[in-house]
C-alpha positions as CSV (number, residue, x, y, z in Angstrom):
1,M,-10.3,-10.6,33.9
2,E,-12.5,-8.1,35.6
3,R,-11.8,-4.3,35.8
4,D,-14.3,-1.8,36.8
5,N,-17.1,-4.3,36.2
6,I,-16.0,-4.6,32.5
7,T,-14.8,-7.8,31.0
8,T,-11.8,-7.2,28.8
9,V,-11.4,-9.1,25.6
10,R,-8.4,-11.4,25.3
11,E,-8.9,-12.3,21.6
12,F,-11.0,-11.4,18.6
13,I,-12.9,-13.6,16.1
14,I,-12.4,-12.4,12.5
15,M,-15.4,-13.2,10.4
16,G,-13.6,-12.7,7.1
17,F,-15.6,-13.9,4.1
18,T,-18.4,-16.2,5.3
19,G,-20.1,-18.8,3.1
20,S,-20.1,-22.4,2.1
21,L,-16.9,-24.5,2.2
22,K,-16.8,-24.5,-1.6
23,L,-17.0,-20.7,-1.7
24,R,-14.3,-20.4,0.9
25,I,-12.0,-22.8,-0.9
26,I,-12.5,-20.8,-4.2
27,L,-11.7,-17.5,-2.3
28,F,-8.7,-19.1,-0.6
29,L,-7.2,-20.3,-3.9
30,T,-7.9,-16.9,-5.6
31,F,-6.4,-14.8,-2.9
32,L,-3.5,-17.2,-2.5
33,L,-2.7,-16.9,-6.2
34,V,-3.0,-13.1,-6.0
35,Y,-0.7,-13.0,-3.0
36,I,1.9,-15.1,-4.7
37,I,1.8,-13.0,-7.8
38,T,1.9,-9.8,-5.8
39,C,5.0,-10.9,-3.8
40,M,6.8,-12.2,-6.9
41,G,6.0,-9.1,-8.9
42,N,7.2,-6.7,-6.2
43,V,10.3,-8.7,-5.5
44,V,11.1,-8.8,-9.3
45,I,10.8,-5.0,-9.4
46,I,13.2,-4.6,-6.5
47,V,15.7,-7.0,-7.9
48,I,15.6,-5.4,-11.4
49,I,16.1,-1.9,-10.0
50,R,19.0,-3.0,-7.8
51,S,20.7,-5.1,-10.4
52,D,20.6,-2.6,-13.3
53,C,22.8,0.4,-12.9
54,H,20.7,2.4,-15.5
55,L,17.9,2.3,-13.0
56,H,19.9,3.8,-10.1
57,T,18.0,7.0,-10.2
58,P,15.7,8.8,-7.6
59,M,12.5,7.8,-9.6
60,Y,13.4,4.1,-9.5
61,F,14.6,4.3,-5.9
62,F,11.1,5.5,-5.0
63,I,9.5,2.7,-7.1
64,S,11.6,0.0,-5.3
65,N,10.6,1.4,-1.9
66,L,6.9,1.4,-3.1
67,S,7.3,-2.3,-4.0
68,F,8.9,-3.0,-0.7
69,I,6.0,-1.3,1.1
70,D,3.4,-3.2,-1.0
71,L,5.2,-6.5,-0.2
72,W,4.7,-6.0,3.6
73,Y,1.4,-4.2,3.2
74,T,-0.2,-7.3,1.8
75,S,1.6,-9.6,4.1
76,S,0.1,-7.8,7.1
77,T,-3.4,-8.9,6.2
78,I,-3.6,-11.7,3.6
79,P,-1.8,-14.6,5.4
80,K,-4.2,-14.3,8.4
81,M,-7.1,-13.9,6.0
82,L,-6.1,-17.1,4.2
83,A,-5.9,-19.0,7.5
84,S,-9.4,-17.8,8.4
85,L,-10.8,-19.0,5.0
86,L,-9.4,-22.4,5.6
87,S,-10.6,-22.7,9.3
88,G,-13.9,-21.0,8.7
89,R,-13.5,-18.8,11.7
90,G,-10.2,-17.1,12.4
91,T,-9.1,-15.9,15.9
92,I,-6.4,-13.3,16.7
93,S,-5.2,-12.3,20.1
94,F,-5.9,-8.8,21.4
95,S,-2.2,-7.8,21.1
96,G,-1.9,-9.4,17.7
97,C,-4.9,-7.5,16.5
98,I,-3.4,-4.2,17.7
99,F,-0.1,-4.9,16.1
100,Q,-1.8,-5.8,12.8
101,L,-3.7,-2.6,12.9
102,Y,-0.6,-0.5,13.6
103,F,1.6,-2.1,10.9
104,F,-1.2,-2.1,8.3
105,L,-2.1,1.6,8.9
106,S,1.6,2.7,9.2
107,L,2.5,1.0,5.9
108,G,-0.5,2.6,4.3
109,V,0.3,6.1,5.5
110,T,4.0,5.6,4.5
111,E,2.7,4.8,1.0
112,N,0.7,8.0,1.0
113,F,3.8,10.0,1.8
114,L,5.9,8.1,-0.7
115,L,3.5,8.7,-3.5
116,T,3.7,12.4,-2.6
117,A,7.5,12.3,-2.7
118,M,7.3,10.6,-6.1
119,S,5.0,13.4,-7.4
120,Y,7.6,15.9,-6.3
121,D,10.2,14.0,-8.1
122,R,8.2,14.1,-11.3
123,Y,7.5,17.8,-10.8
124,V,11.2,18.6,-10.6
125,A,12.0,16.3,-13.5
126,I,9.5,17.9,-15.9
127,C,9.2,21.5,-14.6
128,N,12.8,22.0,-13.6
129,P,14.8,19.6,-15.6
130,L,18.0,21.6,-15.6
131,R,18.1,21.6,-11.8
132,Y,16.9,18.0,-11.4
133,V,20.4,16.7,-10.5
134,V,20.8,19.3,-7.8
135,L,17.3,19.2,-6.4
136,M,16.8,15.4,-6.5
137,N,20.2,13.9,-5.9
138,K,20.8,10.7,-4.1
139,R,21.1,12.4,-0.7
140,V,17.8,14.3,-1.1
141,S,15.9,11.2,-2.3
142,M,17.3,9.2,0.7
143,K,16.2,11.9,3.1
144,L,12.7,11.9,1.5
145,V,12.3,8.1,1.8
146,I,13.5,8.1,5.4
147,G,11.1,10.9,6.2
148,C,8.2,9.0,4.6
149,W,8.9,5.9,6.7
150,F,9.4,7.9,9.9
151,S,6.3,10.0,9.4
152,G,4.2,7.0,8.4
153,F,5.0,5.0,11.5
154,M,5.0,7.9,13.9
155,S,1.6,9.3,12.8
156,I,-0.2,6.1,13.6
157,V,1.1,5.7,17.2
158,M,-1.5,7.9,18.9
159,P,-4.6,6.4,17.0
160,T,-3.3,2.9,17.8
161,V,-2.7,3.7,21.5
162,L,-6.2,5.2,21.8
163,I,-7.8,2.1,20.1
164,S,-5.9,-0.3,22.4
165,R,-7.2,1.5,25.5
166,L,-10.9,1.1,24.5
167,P,-13.0,-1.3,26.6
168,Y,-14.5,-4.2,24.5
169,C,-17.3,-5.8,26.5
170,A,-20.2,-6.5,24.1
171,S,-18.7,-8.7,21.4
172,N,-15.4,-9.8,20.1
173,V,-16.5,-10.7,16.6
174,I,-14.9,-8.4,13.9
175,N,-17.0,-8.2,10.8
176,H,-13.9,-7.8,8.5
177,F,-11.0,-9.8,7.2
178,F,-8.4,-8.0,9.3
179,C,-8.2,-5.6,12.3
180,D,-9.2,-2.2,11.0
181,L,-10.3,1.0,12.6
182,S,-14.0,1.0,12.0
183,P,-14.9,-2.6,13.1
184,L,-12.8,-2.2,16.3
185,I,-14.4,1.1,17.2
186,Q,-17.9,-0.2,16.6
187,L,-17.1,-3.2,19.0
188,S,-16.3,-0.9,21.9
189,C,-18.9,-0.4,24.6
190,S,-17.7,3.1,25.5
191,D,-18.4,6.5,23.9
192,T,-16.1,6.7,20.9
193,H,-17.4,10.0,19.5
194,M,-14.2,12.0,20.2
195,L,-12.0,9.1,19.0
196,Q,-13.9,8.9,15.7
197,K,-13.6,12.7,15.3
198,F,-9.8,12.5,16.0
199,N,-9.4,9.6,13.5
200,F,-11.5,11.5,10.9
201,I,-9.3,14.6,11.2
202,T,-6.1,12.6,11.0
203,A,-7.4,10.9,7.9
204,I,-8.3,14.3,6.3
205,I,-4.8,15.6,7.1
206,V,-2.9,12.6,5.9
207,I,-5.0,11.4,3.0
208,L,-6.5,14.5,1.6
209,G,-3.4,16.6,2.5
210,T,-1.1,14.3,0.5
211,F,-3.6,14.0,-2.3
212,F,-3.8,17.8,-2.5
213,I,0.0,18.1,-2.8
214,I,0.0,15.4,-5.6
215,A,-2.9,17.2,-7.4
216,V,-1.1,20.5,-7.3
217,S,2.1,18.9,-8.6
218,Y,0.3,17.4,-11.5
219,I,-1.4,20.7,-12.3
220,Y,2.1,22.2,-12.8
221,I,3.3,19.1,-14.6
222,V,0.4,19.1,-17.1
223,S,0.7,22.8,-17.7
224,T,4.4,22.4,-18.4
225,I,3.8,19.4,-20.7
226,L,1.1,21.4,-22.7
227,R,3.7,24.1,-23.4
228,I,6.0,21.7,-25.0
229,R,5.8,22.3,-28.8
230,S,6.9,18.9,-30.0
231,S,4.2,16.2,-29.8
232,V,7.0,13.6,-29.3
233,G,8.3,15.7,-26.4
234,R,4.9,15.9,-24.9
235,K,4.4,12.2,-25.2
236,K,7.8,11.4,-23.7
237,A,7.2,13.8,-20.8
238,F,3.8,12.4,-20.0
239,S,5.0,8.8,-20.2
240,T,7.5,9.5,-17.3
241,C,4.7,10.2,-14.9
242,A,1.7,8.2,-16.4
243,S,2.4,5.1,-14.3
244,H,2.6,7.1,-11.1
245,L,-0.6,8.9,-11.9
246,V,-2.5,5.6,-12.5
247,V,-1.2,4.2,-9.2
248,V,-2.3,7.4,-7.3
249,L,-5.8,7.3,-8.8
250,L,-6.2,3.6,-8.0
251,Y,-5.0,3.9,-4.4
252,Y,-6.5,7.2,-3.4
253,G,-9.9,6.4,-5.0
254,T,-10.5,3.6,-2.5
255,I,-8.9,4.9,0.6
256,I,-10.7,8.3,0.4
257,F,-14.0,6.4,0.1
258,M,-13.0,4.2,3.0
259,Y,-11.5,6.6,5.6
260,V,-12.6,10.1,4.6
261,R,-16.4,9.9,4.9
262,P,-18.9,10.2,7.8
263,K,-19.0,7.0,9.8
264,A,-22.8,7.2,10.0
265,D,-22.8,6.4,6.3
266,S,-20.4,3.5,6.6
267,S,-21.3,-0.2,6.3
268,L,-18.9,-2.9,7.5
269,D,-19.9,-5.2,4.6
270,V,-19.3,-2.4,2.1
271,D,-16.0,-1.6,3.8
272,K,-14.9,-5.2,3.6
273,V,-15.4,-5.3,-0.2
274,T,-13.8,-1.9,-0.6
275,A,-10.8,-3.0,1.5
276,V,-10.1,-5.8,-1.0
277,F,-9.2,-3.2,-3.6
278,Y,-6.6,-1.2,-1.7
279,C,-5.3,-4.2,0.4
280,I,-5.1,-6.8,-2.4
281,V,-5.8,-5.5,-5.9
282,T,-3.7,-2.3,-5.8
283,P,-0.5,-3.9,-4.6
284,L,-1.0,-6.6,-7.3
285,L,-1.4,-3.9,-10.0
286,N,1.5,-1.7,-9.0
287,P,4.3,-3.9,-10.3
288,I,2.3,-4.6,-13.4
289,I,1.7,-0.9,-14.1
290,Y,5.3,0.0,-13.6
291,S,6.6,-2.9,-15.7
292,L,4.2,-2.8,-18.6
293,R,4.1,1.0,-19.0
294,N,7.8,1.5,-18.4
295,K,10.2,0.8,-21.3
296,E,13.3,1.0,-19.1
297,V,12.0,-1.6,-16.7
298,K,11.0,-3.9,-19.5
299,N,14.4,-3.6,-21.1
300,A,16.1,-4.3,-17.7
301,L,13.8,-7.3,-17.2
302,K,14.7,-8.6,-20.7
303,K,18.4,-8.2,-19.9
304,M,18.0,-10.0,-16.6
305,T,16.0,-12.9,-18.2
306,T,18.7,-13.2,-20.9
307,R,21.5,-13.4,-18.3
308,M,19.5,-16.1,-16.4
309,I,19.0,-18.2,-19.5
310,M,22.6,-17.9,-20.5
311,F,23.7,-18.8,-17.0
312,S,21.4,-21.9,-16.9
313,Q,22.7,-23.0,-20.3
314,T,26.3,-22.6,-19.1
315,V,25.5,-24.7,-16.0
316,V,24.0,-27.4,-18.2
317,V,27.0,-27.5,-20.5
318,K,29.5,-27.7,-17.6
319,H,27.5,-30.4,-15.8
320,P,25.8,-32.6,-18.4
321,S,23.5,-35.3,-17.1
């Protein structure tokens, strides 16, 4: 289709991870296993929190939402990447690429806002424990989660629209394993200087802005914990926010490097490897961190496992072979 002497692209070719057939099979099996474990881990976290009444608190409500986000966050990129590894060269329609970009970025920004809301929850729990029930009741936590989802999906509308209106006339080969900002912008044959500046400012506001709020929250949290005289009390207070802090450091460490740096210093090959960490590794580690470091979650998991074993034994007794 011709428009102003520019040929518009109907589909993109996603390079993904190139190499021999043996290497691609190894990568396929590895990422498939990671994807299955990630989905199962996050689903288990959601089921445990919903089934145990002791976990019906704002903190675990936020954790279940984080698991739900990670479930779809990985699903927006990994299945297409697995298909590309098998075929050797994956294709995606122009509209499919834009939709993948929108949902991936929207879910990522929603996670930024949610992690910020979780830091506020920990701040209130440790710094204002007597007012926690008032400041972080069910209604407030629900409003915060809805605000995170709404803000996450609305803030990416404009960047996605601007990307979709770019002319792509030089090449349609994306040097990445999914449709991301940098590879799509670099493929355009128009002047993208203003768009890159707009995206950079948006990334600073969203990523560094939320990270700053989280950092300030933890400054107050740490100062409050250090004033606790009992070592047991200090340890208990820190354990309530340790998992969240680990998740924040893992997630923000990679996305700050990826999106908040001058594009002149960027390399698509480096970006591809970096993206593996926040697209695949972090969603895998989140349920592990929250289950292994959280005594309440482990106890709830043991109870659920015991009930399942007792139920299976009952079924066997009632229906012997």
